[in-house]
C-alpha positions as CSV (number, residue, x, y, z in Angstrom):
1,X,0.1,0.0,0.0
2,X,1.6,3.2,-1.1
3,X,2.1,5.7,1.7
4,X,0.3,9.1,1.3
5,X,2.5,12.1,0.8
6,X,1.8,14.8,3.3
7,X,2.2,18.3,1.9
8,X,3.7,20.7,4.6
9,X,2.6,24.3,3.8
10,X,5.6,25.8,5.4
11,X,7.9,23.7,3.3
12,X,6.0,24.6,0.1
13,X,6.3,28.4,1.2
14,X,10.1,27.9,1.7
15,X,10.6,26.4,-1.7
16,X,8.6,29.3,-3.3
17,X,10.6,31.9,-1.4
18,X,13.9,30.2,-2.2
19,X,13.1,30.0,-5.9
20,X,12.1,33.6,-6.1
21,X,15.1,34.9,-4.1
22,X,17.3,32.7,-6.3
23,X,15.9,34.2,-9.5
24,X,16.3,37.8,-8.1
25,X,19.9,37.3,-7.3
26,X,20.6,35.8,-10.6
27,X,18.8,38.7,-12.5
28,X,20.7,41.3,-10.4
29,X,24.1,39.5,-11.0
30,X,23.5,39.2,-14.6
31,X,22.3,43.0,-14.9
32,X,25.7,43.8,-13.1
33,X,27.8,42.1,-15.8
34,X,28.0,38.5,-14.4
35,X,26.8,36.5,-17.4
36,X,26.4,32.7,-17.9
37,X,27.3,30.3,-15.1
38,X,28.7,33.2,-13.0
39,X,25.2,34.8,-12.5
40,X,23.8,31.4,-11.3
41,X,26.6,31.1,-8.7
42,X,25.8,34.2,-7.0
43,X,22.5,33.1,-5.6
44,X,24.1,29.8,-4.3
45,X,26.9,31.9,-2.6
46,X,24.5,34.1,-0.8
47,X,22.3,31.2,0.5
48,X,25.2,29.2,1.5
49,X,26.5,32.1,3.6
50,X,23.0,32.7,5.0
51,X,22.9,29.0,6.0
52,X,26.4,29.0,7.7
53,X,25.6,32.1,9.9
54,X,22.3,30.5,10.8
55,X,23.9,27.3,12.0
56,X,26.6,29.4,13.9
57,X,23.7,31.1,15.6
58,X,22.1,27.9,16.8
59,X,25.3,26.8,18.4
60,X,26.3,30.1,19.9
61,X,23.4,32.6,20.1
62,X,25.7,35.3,21.7
63,X,28.2,35.1,18.9
64,X,28.5,38.5,17.3
65,X,30.4,37.2,14.2
66,X,27.5,34.9,13.4
67,X,24.9,37.8,13.7
68,X,27.2,40.0,11.5
69,X,27.4,37.6,8.7
70,X,23.7,36.7,8.9
71,X,22.7,40.3,8.6
72,X,25.1,40.7,5.6
73,X,23.7,37.6,3.8
74,X,20.1,38.7,4.6
75,X,20.7,42.2,3.3
76,X,22.1,40.9,0.0
77,X,19.1,38.6,-0.5
78,X,16.6,41.3,0.5
79,X,18.4,43.9,-1.5
80,X,18.4,41.8,-4.7
81,X,14.5,41.2,-4.2
82,X,13.9,45.1,-3.7
83,X,16.2,46.0,-6.6
84,X,14.6,43.7,-9.1
85,X,11.0,44.9,-8.1
86,X,11.2,47.8,-10.6
87,X,13.0,50.3,-8.3
88,X,16.3,49.8,-10.3
89,X,17.0,50.0,-13.9
90,X,18.5,46.8,-14.7
91,X,19.4,48.0,-18.2
92,X,21.6,50.7,-16.6
93,X,23.1,49.4,-13.3
94,X,25.1,52.1,-11.3
95,X,28.8,51.6,-10.8
96,X,28.6,51.0,-7.1
97,X,26.3,48.2,-7.5
98,X,28.7,46.6,-10.2
99,X,31.5,47.1,-7.5
100,X,29.4,45.3,-4.8
101,X,28.5,42.4,-7.0
102,X,32.0,41.9,-8.2
103,X,33.4,42.0,-4.6
104,X,30.8,39.6,-3.3
105,X,32.7,36.3,-3.8
106,X,35.5,37.6,-1.9
107,X,33.4,38.8,1.0
108,X,31.2,35.5,1.0
109,X,34.5,33.3,1.2
110,X,35.8,35.4,4.0
111,X,32.5,35.2,6.0
112,X,32.2,31.4,5.4
113,X,35.7,30.7,6.5
114,X,35.3,32.7,9.6
115,X,32.1,31.0,10.4
116,X,33.3,27.4,9.9
117,X,36.9,27.7,11.2
118,X,36.5,30.0,14.3
119,X,35.7,27.8,17.4
120,X,32.7,28.8,19.3
121,X,32.9,29.6,22.8
122,X,31.9,26.6,25.0
123,X,30.5,26.9,28.4
124,X,32.7,26.0,31.3
125,X,32.3,22.4,32.2
126,X,30.7,21.7,35.4
127,X,32.9,20.7,38.4
128,X,32.5,17.0,39.0
129,X,31.0,16.1,42.2
130,X,33.2,13.9,44.3
131,X,31.1,11.1,45.5
132,X,33.6,10.1,48.2
133,X,33.8,13.6,49.7
134,X,30.1,14.2,49.5
135,X,29.2,10.8,51.1
136,X,28.4,10.8,54.7
137,X,31.0,9.1,56.9
138,X,30.4,5.6,58.1
139,X,29.4,5.3,61.8
140,X,30.8,2.3,63.6
141,X,28.2,0.8,65.8
142,X,30.3,-2.1,67.0
143,X,29.6,-2.6,70.8
144,X,32.7,-2.3,73.0
145,X,32.3,-5.3,75.6
146,X,35.3,-4.1,77.6
147,X,34.1,-2.9,81.0
148,X,34.8,0.7,81.8
149,X,37.1,1.1,84.9
150,X,35.6,2.7,87.8
151,X,37.8,5.3,89.1
152,X,38.1,5.6,93.0
153,X,36.1,8.3,94.6
154,X,38.2,11.4,95.1
155,X,39.4,12.0,98.8
156,X,37.2,14.4,100.8
157,X,38.7,17.6,101.4
158,X,39.9,18.0,105.1
159,X,37.6,20.1,107.1
160,X,39.2,23.5,108.2
161,X,39.2,23.9,111.9
162,X,38.9,27.5,113.1
163,X,42.0,29.0,114.4
164,X,41.9,29.5,118.1
165,X,41.3,32.9,119.4
166,X,44.1,35.2,120.0
167,X,44.4,36.0,123.6
168,X,44.0,39.6,124.5
169,X,47.1,41.6,124.9
170,X,47.9,42.0,128.6
171,X,48.7,45.2,130.0
172,X,52.5,45.9,130.5
173,X,53.9,45.7,133.8
174,X,54.2,49.1,135.5
175,X,57.4,49.6,137.7
176,X,56.6,50.5,141.1
177,X,58.7,53.7,141.0
178,X,57.0,55.0,137.9
179,X,53.8,54.1,139.4
180,X,54.6,56.3,142.5
181,X,55.9,59.2,140.3
182,X,52.7,59.3,138.4
183,X,50.6,59.1,141.6
184,X,52.6,62.1,142.8
185,X,51.9,64.0,139.6
186,X,48.2,63.2,139.9
187,X,47.9,64.3,143.6
188,X,49.7,67.6,142.7
189,X,47.4,68.4,139.7
190,X,44.4,67.5,142.1
191,X,45.7,69.7,144.7
192,X,46.4,72.8,142.4
193,X,43.2,72.5,140.2
194,X,40.7,70.7,142.4
195,X,40.0,68.2,139.7
196,X,41.6,64.8,139.0
197,X,44.1,64.5,136.3
198,X,43.0,62.9,133.2
199,X,44.8,60.2,131.3
200,X,45.6,62.4,128.3
201,X,47.4,65.0,130.6
202,X,49.2,62.3,132.5
203,X,50.4,60.9,129.0
204,X,51.6,64.4,128.1
205,X,53.3,64.8,131.4
206,X,55.1,61.4,131.4
207,X,55.9,61.3,127.6
208,X,55.4,57.5,127.6
209,X,53.8,55.2,125.1
210,X,49.9,55.2,125.0
211,X,49.9,51.6,126.1
212,X,52.2,52.2,129.3
213,X,50.2,55.4,130.0
214,X,46.8,53.5,129.8
215,X,48.0,51.0,132.2
216,X,49.3,53.5,134.8
217,X,45.9,55.5,134.4
218,X,43.9,52.2,135.0
219,X,45.7,51.5,138.3
220,X,45.6,55.0,139.6
221,X,41.7,55.0,138.4
222,X,42.3,58.0,136.2
223,X,39.6,58.9,133.7
């Protein structure tokens, strides 16, 4: 059973557009002085450059060279279609157009060479993940049967006994002669002033240390 042929409208449209563009480029090249097989070679050169630039854009969309040569080939194709639509006298082609048509082969060869032989920028390869470093460490769950040694209890700190109270300082012994002399001074002071001598006055009169003077005043019952 023969297979049914499915007609794609987009494919038919592409064939028609390619044929018309091919014919317009041939007519323009022939009007610019390229006769015979040379006029037919120009459409092939333009379409090949357009295809090479398109393939480069598919692999590297940010490549400026691919966009540059794609625009140049598209401009050459659209320019030929517009020029042959009656806007240009094909019987009297201007000199600048003849120059462009004559220089096109070299320009197309340069663009095709750069597009094919210039390596596209490749994205940086992803760093491989080290499985060994990322893997979680294995936990050893083997039970240790060795009994844990019990450490002896720490000795208790000795209790600190309070220090015995310091004995109160005893009054120094007062010589009898010094005591008699102090009593005479106290009696003379009382006889002259009518008041008993104080301990401060006695200390000033005797010129003794305060501890000795206090002991004398205590025995003499001086205030």
